[in-house]
Backbone as CSV, one residue per row, in Angstrom:
resi,resn,N_x,N_y,N_z,CA_x,CA_y,CA_z,C_x,C_y,C_z
1,MET,0.852,-1.169,0.000,0.000,0.000,0.000,0.894,1.228,0.000
2,ASN,0.710,2.075,-0.964,1.545,3.248,-1.119,0.698,4.492,-0.839
3,LEU,0.981,5.181,0.260,0.237,6.379,0.629,0.951,7.613,0.101
4,SER,0.186,8.546,-0.406,0.776,9.804,-0.857,1.042,10.692,0.351
5,ILE,1.891,11.687,0.146,2.204,12.616,1.237,0.968,13.423,1.625
6,ALA,0.100,13.708,0.654,-1.140,14.440,0.952,-2.034,13.626,1.883
7,THR,-2.091,12.324,1.673,-2.892,11.459,2.543,-2.364,11.487,3.974
8,LEU,-1.047,11.491,4.115,-0.460,11.568,5.461,-0.803,12.896,6.132
9,TRP,-0.788,13.981,5.348,-1.191,15.279,5.907,-2.645,15.225,6.370
10,TRP,-3.532,14.653,5.550,-4.945,14.568,5.918,-5.158,13.698,7.158
11,VAL,-4.418,12.612,7.255,-4.526,11.744,8.436,-4.068,12.506,9.685
12,ALA,-2.969,13.239,9.564,-2.480,14.034,10.703,-3.504,15.095,11.098
13,ALA,-4.144,15.740,10.105,-5.182,16.732,10.397,-6.365,16.070,11.107
14,GLY,-6.751,14.891,10.649,-7.848,14.165,11.298,-7.527,13.785,12.729
15,ILE,-6.295,13.377,12.967,-5.879,13.033,14.335,-5.923,14.274,15.223
16,ALA,-5.480,15.415,14.699,-5.516,16.658,15.488,-6.954,17.050,15.813
17,VAL,-7.863,16.925,14.850,-9.269,17.256,15.100,-9.878,16.279,16.100
18,ALA,-9.570,14.991,15.986,-10.085,14.002,16.939,-9.558,14.275,18.342
19,ALA,-8.288,14.652,18.446,-7.716,14.989,19.762,-8.391,16.230,20.332
20,GLU,-8.721,17.184,19.459,-9.429,18.376,19.931,-10.806,18.017,20.447
21,LEU,-11.506,17.141,19.753,-12.832,16.722,20.206,-12.762,15.978,21.531
22,ALA,-11.689,15.232,21.741,-11.542,14.470,22.984,-11.151,15.362,24.158
23,THR,-10.382,16.421,23.894,-9.876,17.251,24.991,-10.555,18.599,25.112
24,GLY,-11.177,19.089,24.038,-11.811,20.400,24.087,-10.822,21.545,23.966
25,THR,-9.609,21.261,23.532,-8.593,22.293,23.372,-8.730,22.887,21.977
26,PHE,-9.229,24.110,21.901,-9.490,24.734,20.612,-8.208,24.962,19.817
27,TYR,-7.091,25.069,20.506,-5.809,25.277,19.826,-5.473,24.105,18.902
28,LEU,-5.843,22.895,19.269,-5.593,21.736,18.408,-6.367,21.840,17.099
29,LEU,-7.521,22.492,17.133,-8.274,22.699,15.905,-7.510,23.629,14.967
30,MET,-6.839,24.623,15.518,-6.033,25.535,14.703,-4.834,24.794,14.093
31,ILE,-4.232,23.904,14.866,-3.125,23.087,14.345,-3.651,22.168,13.234
32,GLY,-4.838,21.595,13.433,-5.462,20.764,12.401,-5.723,21.553,11.126
33,LEU,-6.075,22.825,11.275,-6.258,23.689,10.113,-4.951,23.847,9.341
34,GLY,-3.856,24.022,10.073,-2.548,24.108,9.433,-2.172,22.815,8.731
35,LEU,-2.457,21.692,9.366,-2.164,20.395,8.738,-3.003,20.189,7.481
36,ALA,-4.235,20.630,7.506,-5.075,20.543,6.309,-4.523,21.436,5.201
37,ALA,-3.994,22.581,5.555,-3.373,23.458,4.556,-2.148,22.788,3.946
38,GLY,-1.396,22.061,4.752,-0.271,21.289,4.232,-0.732,20.219,3.247
39,ALA,-1.880,19.605,3.545,-2.433,18.593,2.643,-2.853,19.214,1.318
40,VAL,-3.465,20.379,1.383,-3.869,21.072,0.157,-2.634,21.450,-0.656
41,ALA,-1.594,21.935,0.014,-0.349,22.277,-0.694,0.243,21.038,-1.361
42,ALA,0.166,19.895,-0.698,0.680,18.649,-1.288,-0.147,18.252,-2.503
43,GLN,-1.448,18.419,-2.416,-2.305,18.060,-3.547,-2.111,19.006,-4.731
44,LEU,-1.698,20.250,-4.466,-1.432,21.197,-5.541,-0.058,20.984,-6.164
45,GLY,0.725,20.053,-5.597,1.996,19.690,-6.200,3.201,20.459,-5.675
46,PHE,3.052,21.196,-4.591,4.190,21.918,-4.016,5.153,20.929,-3.367
47,GLY,6.401,21.334,-3.219,7.409,20.492,-2.596,7.197,20.373,-1.096
48,LEU,7.904,19.440,-0.477,7.756,19.178,0.955,8.091,20.403,1.796
49,THR,9.122,21.141,1.401,9.494,22.344,2.155,8.349,23.346,2.162
50,THR,7.732,23.571,1.026,6.604,24.506,0.931,5.406,23.986,1.723
51,GLN,5.173,22.685,1.680,4.054,22.104,2.434,4.222,22.360,3.928
52,VAL,5.418,22.092,4.427,5.696,22.297,5.855,5.586,23.770,6.207
53,LEU,6.081,24.631,5.338,6.032,26.071,5.585,4.583,26.565,5.621
54,VAL,3.762,26.114,4.676,2.350,26.510,4.657,1.640,26.007,5.915
55,ALA,1.888,24.758,6.276,1.251,24.187,7.472,1.677,24.929,8.731
56,ALA,2.957,25.227,8.842,3.460,25.911,10.032,2.935,27.345,10.112
57,LEU,2.938,28.041,8.983,2.476,29.427,8.996,0.982,29.522,9.288
58,LEU,0.187,28.686,8.641,-1.250,28.760,8.878,-1.625,28.220,10.253
59,GLY,-1.102,27.071,10.620,-1.422,26.504,11.935,-0.886,27.344,13.074
60,GLY,0.380,27.742,12.968,0.971,28.575,14.014,0.359,29.957,14.061
61,GLY,0.078,30.527,12.882,-0.546,31.849,12.841,-1.950,31.841,13.407
62,ALA,-2.730,30.817,13.071,-4.092,30.714,13.603,-4.066,30.514,15.115
63,THR,-3.127,29.712,15.596,-3.002,29.493,17.044,-2.614,30.789,17.748
64,ALA,-1.642,31.502,17.203,-1.211,32.772,17.800,-2.334,33.801,17.768
65,LEU,-3.067,33.867,16.655,-4.178,34.811,16.546,-5.270,34.492,17.549
66,TRP,-5.594,33.212,17.687,-6.616,32.815,18.662,-6.157,33.141,20.084
67,HIS,-4.905,32.880,20.419,-4.387,33.186,21.748,-4.432,34.690,22.002
68,TRP,-4.047,35.483,21.022,-4.070,36.939,21.162,-5.503,37.431,21.368
69,ARG,-6.450,36.862,20.623,-7.855,37.254,20.744,-8.391,36.945,22.142
70,ARG,-8.093,35.763,22.655,-8.558,35.395,23.997,-7.905,36.247,25.069
71,TYR,-6.621,36.575,24.881,-5.898,37.373,25.868,-6.465,38.786,25.958
72,ASN,-6.925,39.354,24.846,-7.412,40.726,24.816,-8.889,40.860,25.143
73,GLN,-9.599,39.764,25.342,-11.003,39.852,25.733,-11.086,40.121,27.230
74,PRO,-12.100,40.861,27.659,-12.251,41.090,29.102,-12.513,39.772,29.824
75,GLN,-11.891,39.622,30.964,-12.047,38.396,31.742,-13.369,38.440,32.502
76,SER,-14.070,37.337,32.530,-15.331,37.268,33.265,-15.029,37.086,34.757
77,ALA,-16.021,37.395,35.554,-15.876,37.253,36.998,-15.713,35.776,37.351
78,PRO,-15.077,35.487,38.494,-14.988,34.083,38.920,-16.386,33.483,39.059
79,ALA,-16.489,32.170,38.926,-17.788,31.496,38.934,-18.587,31.810,40.189
80,ARG,-17.918,31.974,41.323,-18.659,32.236,42.568,-19.302,33.618,42.583
81,GLU,-18.866,34.526,41.689,-19.406,35.884,41.629,-20.046,36.198,40.285
82,ASN,-20.193,35.216,39.418,-20.658,35.436,38.060,-22.126,35.066,37.935
83,ARG,-22.956,36.033,37.614,-24.401,35.783,37.490,-24.704,34.857,36.308
84,ASP,-23.842,34.795,35.315,-24.052,33.880,34.203,-23.927,32.426,34.647
85,VAL,-23.177,32.187,35.711,-22.967,30.840,36.225,-23.939,30.543,37.366
86,ASN,-24.159,31.516,38.232,-24.978,31.312,39.418,-26.049,32.396,39.470
87,LEU,-27.281,32.016,39.275,-28.378,32.983,39.211,-28.723,33.600,40.564
88,ASP,-28.121,33.134,41.648,-28.369,33.728,42.955,-27.667,35.080,43.103
89,ILE,-26.623,35.326,42.330,-25.875,36.572,42.429,-26.802,37.735,42.067
90,GLY,-26.811,38.754,42.921,-27.636,39.927,42.672,-29.017,39.856,43.279
91,GLU,-29.395,38.712,43.837,-30.709,38.599,44.470,-30.705,39.299,45.823
92,ARG,-31.882,39.696,46.280,-32.016,40.433,47.540,-32.467,39.514,48.666
93,VAL,-31.886,39.727,49.834,-32.307,39.034,51.052,-32.379,40.066,52.162
94,THR,-33.174,39.756,53.180,-33.317,40.663,54.324,-32.606,40.072,55.523
95,VAL,-31.712,40.862,56.106,-30.966,40.452,57.293,-31.583,41.152,58.491
96,THR,-31.971,40.369,59.510,-32.543,40.969,60.712,-31.464,41.352,61.712
97,ALA,-30.418,40.538,61.825,-29.323,40.846,62.758,-28.086,40.063,62.350
98,TRP,-26.927,40.622,62.667,-25.646,39.969,62.395,-25.057,39.434,63.686
99,ALA,-24.414,38.285,63.628,-23.685,37.743,64.777,-22.357,38.497,64.890
100,ALA,-21.697,38.345,66.014,-20.430,39.041,66.251,-19.339,38.611,65.269
101,ASP,-19.427,37.387,64.758,-18.402,36.909,63.816,-18.705,37.263,62.358
102,GLY,-19.735,38.085,62.108,-20.053,38.528,60.751,-20.895,37.552,59.961
103,THR,-21.603,36.642,60.654,-22.470,35.687,59.969,-23.916,35.924,60.392
104,THR,-24.832,35.349,59.639,-26.248,35.452,59.950,-26.994,34.303,59.283
105,ARG,-28.245,34.132,59.637,-29.133,33.182,58.963,-30.208,34.002,58.264
106,VAL,-30.448,33.686,56.982,-31.467,34.399,56.214,-32.392,33.397,55.550
107,GLN,-33.606,33.837,55.274,-34.555,33.032,54.511,-34.396,33.411,53.046
108,TYR,-34.101,32.393,52.227,-33.898,32.641,50.814,-34.355,31.418,50.044
109,ARG,-35.145,31.595,49.042,-35.709,30.524,48.221,-36.426,29.465,49.062
110,GLY,-37.116,29.909,50.074,-37.942,29.006,50.865,-37.214,28.202,51.918
111,SER,-35.939,28.495,52.175,-35.227,27.757,53.220,-34.233,28.682,53.914
112,GLY,-33.717,28.213,55.032,-32.737,28.992,55.782,-31.334,28.805,55.220
113,TRP,-30.622,29.898,55.040,-29.257,29.873,54.531,-28.338,30.554,55.529
114,THR,-27.126,30.055,55.632,-26.101,30.740,56.406,-25.420,31.727,55.470
115,ALA,-25.216,32.927,55.961,-24.607,33.960,55.128,-23.516,34.660,55.922
116,ARG,-22.569,35.224,55.184,-21.530,36.019,55.834,-21.442,37.345,55.118
117,LEU,-20.863,38.287,55.786,-20.724,39.635,55.275,-19.553,39.711,54.307
118,ALA,-19.730,40.434,53.219,-18.640,40.638,52.265,-17.527,41.428,52.950
119,PRO,-16.268,41.168,52.609,-15.158,41.894,53.237,-15.298,43.409,53.045
120,GLY,-15.146,44.127,54.138,-15.193,45.589,54.107,-16.584,46.182,54.176
121,ALA,-17.624,45.347,54.177,-18.993,45.859,54.218,-19.426,46.048,55.671
122,PRO,-20.232,47.084,55.942,-20.708,47.311,57.308,-21.784,46.298,57.690
123,ALA,-21.767,45.866,58.943,-22.723,44.870,59.447,-23.986,45.562,59.928
124,THR,-24.822,45.957,58.991,-26.078,46.621,59.329,-27.235,45.735,58.907
125,PRO,-28.320,45.707,59.692,-29.492,44.933,59.274,-30.185,45.632,58.109
126,GLY,-30.998,44.876,57.403,-31.737,45.437,56.277,-31.584,44.583,55.031
127,VAL,-31.887,45.191,53.911,-31.841,44.470,52.633,-30.398,44.415,52.146
128,HIS,-29.988,43.228,51.738,-28.640,42.994,51.216,-28.733,42.278,49.871
129,LEU,-27.666,42.380,49.089,-27.566,41.668,47.824,-26.621,40.492,47.977
130,VAL,-26.933,39.401,47.317,-26.023,38.258,47.281,-24.915,38.619,46.299
131,SER,-23.687,38.788,46.803,-22.573,39.169,45.934,-21.743,37.973,45.492
132,ALA,-21.854,36.850,46.207,-21.130,35.634,45.835,-21.768,34.460,46.560
133,VAL,-21.501,33.279,46.041,-21.923,32.044,46.701,-20.679,31.193,46.861
134,GLU,-20.340,30.879,48.101,-19.164,30.061,48.402,-19.646,28.777,49.063
135,GLY,-19.680,27.714,48.286,-20.214,26.452,48.803,-21.691,26.617,49.076
136,ASN,-22.108,26.412,50.332,-23.507,26.629,50.692,-23.676,27.883,51.541
137,TRP,-22.719,28.810,51.447,-22.793,30.094,52.139,-23.095,31.205,51.135
138,LEU,-23.954,32.118,51.532,-24.181,33.320,50.740,-23.242,34.406,51.260
139,VAL,-22.656,35.177,50.372,-21.845,36.327,50.750,-22.680,37.549,50.420
140,LEU,-22.949,38.375,51.440,-23.881,39.484,51.307,-23.195,40.834,51.359
141,SER,-23.716,41.764,50.562,-23.279,43.161,50.568,-24.508,44.013,50.805
142,PRO,-24.366,45.084,51.591,-25.541,45.943,51.824,-26.016,46.568,50.521
143,LEU,-27.333,46.777,50.445,-27.915,47.408,49.264,-27.591,48.863,49.324
């Protein structure tokens, strides 16, 4: 069985895409794109040096561009403070009194929750916002 160099490029691209599907690493998809470009260069009859150069430039360039794009996007809040992840963030609860250690019990969603005061916030009774959820504790900030 005699395989062409283009077939080897396509097999390598397929392996990179399969590895990306297994791991979820989007960068492997960019490398697979470069390998596919190498396969196209081989099918167009370019020499091995040109094939490798095309694959490296496209795969490496796409990977670098994707990394640069992700680096320059605004970072989202950590999951414990991100309303997109936890819908409790931003909800209102009423605190009747705070304990000396900065904790309290509040009624929220039909049950009792243990809550603590956000760092630097004054311990005053009244309406508070859920600013984070840490395990089964609510972190509260005054409204």
